[in-house]
N, C-alpha and C positions, 0 to 999 in steps of 0.2 A: 683503904688503899684501892679496893675494887671500884668504889664510887668515883674516885679521882680519875682512874683509868677510863671509865665510861664517859665522863665529861670531856676528857682530852680527845677521845675517839669521835664524839659528836661534833666537837669544834672543827676537827679535821674534815669531816663530811661536809659541814656547812661551808667551810672555806673553799673546798673543791667545787661544790655546786655553784657558788657565787662566781668563782673564776670561770667556770664553763659557760654560765649565762652571759657573763660580760664578753667572753670571746665570741659567742654566737651573735650577740648584739652588734659587736664590732664588725663581724663578717657580713651580717645582714645590711648594716649601715653602709659598708664599703661597696656592696653590690648595687644598692639603690641610688647612691649619690651620683648626680649628673651635674655638669658645669652649668652654673646659673647664667641666664641671658640678661644682658643689661636692659633695663626699662627704657622706653622711648624718652621719658622725662630726663633720666640720667644722661642719655646720649645727647639730648639737646643742651643740657647744662655743660657737658664736656666741650661741645663745639662752641667756639667763640664767634658767633655770627651776629653781626650788627643788623637788626631788622629796621628798615626805614619805612615810614608811612608814605603811601603814594599821595602826591598833591596834584589835584586837578584844578587848574584855574578856570574861572567862568568863561563860557563860550560867548563870543559877541554875536549880535543879531545878524551880521553880515555872513559869518561862518555857518550859521544855522540854515541860511538860505541855500536851497539846492538849485542846480541849473534847470532841472525839470520844473515845469509849471504845474501846480496842483489844480485839480478839477473836481467840481461837485455838481450833481444833478438833483433837483428837487421837483418831484412830480406834483402837478397842480390838478386837483379834482375838478370835474366839469362845472360844479356850482360855484367855484371861486374864480372862473374866468372873467366875469363881468367886474367884480371888485378889483381884480388884478389890473384890468385895463384902466379903470377909473383912478387907481392909486399908483400907477406905474412910476410916475415921476417922483413920488414920495418914497417909493422903494429904491428907485435907481440912484437918487441923490446921495443918501448916506453910504450906500455900498461903494459907489464910484469915488465920491469926493473924500469921505472920511476913512474908509478902509482901503482905498486905492486898488480896487478889484475891477475885473471886467464882468459884465452881466448881460445876458440876453434871454429872450423867451423863444424857445424852439416850438414853432406852431405844429410841426409834424409830430414830434414825440410828446408834445404838451408838457415839457419840462422847462423849468428855469435853470439855466446853466451858468455856473460861476467859475471864474478862472483867475489865477494870480497873474499879476503883471510885474515887470521889472521895478515899478515904483512901490510895490507892496512892502511895507516896513515890518509889520508884525506877522509872525508865522501862523498864529492862531486866528487871524482875521477871517480867513476863508471859512473856517468852521463856525465862527460867529455869524457870518453872513448867511450860511446855509441854515442855521437854527432860526435866524430872523425870518427868512423866506418860508421855512417850514411852518413856523408859528402862524404866519399870515395865511398859509394854505389850509391850516387846520381850523381857522375861523376866529382867531383872536383879533382884537382891534389893532390898528396900525401903531397907535401910541404905546400900547402895551408891548408890542413886538419890538419897537425901537429900544426898549429897556434892555433887551438881550444884547444889543450892540454896545450900549453905554456901560452896563454893569457886568462884572465877571461871574458873580455867584448866583446867576439865574439859570434855571433848567426847565426842560419840558418833560412831562411824563404823560403817557397814555395807557389806559387800560379799559377793559370791557366789563360790563356787569356780569357776564358769564364767568369771568375770572374769579369773581368774589363768590357768586352762588350760581352753580351750574343748572340747578333745577328750575330756575325762573323761566317760564314760557307764557306766551299769550298775554292774558290780562294781568297776571302776576308781574310780568316784566314791565308792562305799561305802568302799573301802580308803583313799582320801584323807581322808575324814571320820574314819575309824578312826585314821589316823596323827596327826591333830590332837588327837583326844580322848585317845588312849593307853589303856593297860589300866586300867580303872576310873577313867578321867578324869585319870590321872597326868600326862600330857604337858600337858594344858590347865592344870592346877593349877601345874605348874612354870613355864610361861610367865607365868601370872598373878603368881606370887610374885616371880619375877626382875624382871619389867618393871613391877611395881606397877600392873597394870591389871586389869580384869574382862572376861571373855570369855563370850559366850553362843553356843553352837552350836545353831542351829535348822535342822535338815536340811542343806541345802547353803548356807544363809546364815550369815554370821559377823558378830556385833556386838561391837565393842570399846568399852569405856568407860575413859577415862584422860586424862592430860595429853598434849599434842601429841608431845613427844619419846618418851615411853614407848609411846604407841600406834604410833609408827613402828617401834620395835624389835620389838614384838609382831607387827605386821603383816608385817614382813620374815621373822620366824621361821615364821609360819603359811604364808606364800607358799612358803618353802623346803620345808616339809613337804608342801604340796600338789604341788609339782613333783617330789617323790620323794626328797628328802634324808633320810637316816636320822636319827632323833631325837637320837642321841648327838652327831652332828656339829652339829646345830642348837643343842643345849644349849651346846656349847663356844663357838660364835660369839656366841650371845646373851649368855652370861655375860661374855665379854671386852668386848662393846659396852656392857653395863649397868655394868660396873666403870669403864670409861672415862667414862661419863656421870656417875657418882657422884663420880669424882675431879674432873671439870670443875666441877661445881656444889658 
C-alpha cells in the first residue's frame, strides 16, 4: 500500500513540473515573438505589376550627326615634312573624295588639321582619317596607311624598348635594336611577313600596324628579342603560333 502511495506522489510531482515548464516556455515564447516582416520577393509577387522590356529602335546615320563639326589635329615630326609634301595629293584625295572631310596643313603649328563637313556620311570617318595621317607621320608607307581607311579591324600600337626592359642602356640598347632589325632588316621583314603586320623601328620606339591578333604575335616576338632570345628560337615560336591562328580562322 505504501509503494503505491509513493508512485502516486512521484507522478503528481512530475506532472506539476511539466506543467510549470510548459507555462514558462509559453511565457518566454510570447515575450520574444515579433510580427514577421514580409520578404521583398513576397511583396513583389503580391503586387500585380506588368514589367515591359524597353525597345530601342536603331538610330539612323542622320540622327547621329551633330550640328557641331568635329575636329582633329595630327602633329607631324620635322623629318616627315618632305615626304608629306611629296605625297600630299595622295593623302588629300582619299580623305576629301572618299571620306568627305576637310583637310589642311597648318605651317605655323606644324599639324595636319581635319574637320567634318556637311557632306560627311560616316561618323567614324574623321577618326579613320586621323589614324591614316598619324600612321604616315610615324613612318609607314602610304600604301599600308591607306589600308586603315579601307579596313575596319586595323590598329596602330606604339611602345618603347624601355617599356619592356628598363635596364638596357648604351651598347646593350643598341644590340637590342639590332636584334629586332636583323642583318639588313631580315628579322623585321620575317616578323612582318609571318604575322601579316607592318613594323617601323624609330630609334628605341617601335610602331606596329595590323589587326589585333596579328599585332599580339608580332609584339610577343619583338619583346622576346628585346629580352635576349636568339632569333631562331623566336622564329620557331612565332611560326607555330601563326599557323595555329591561321587554322583557327
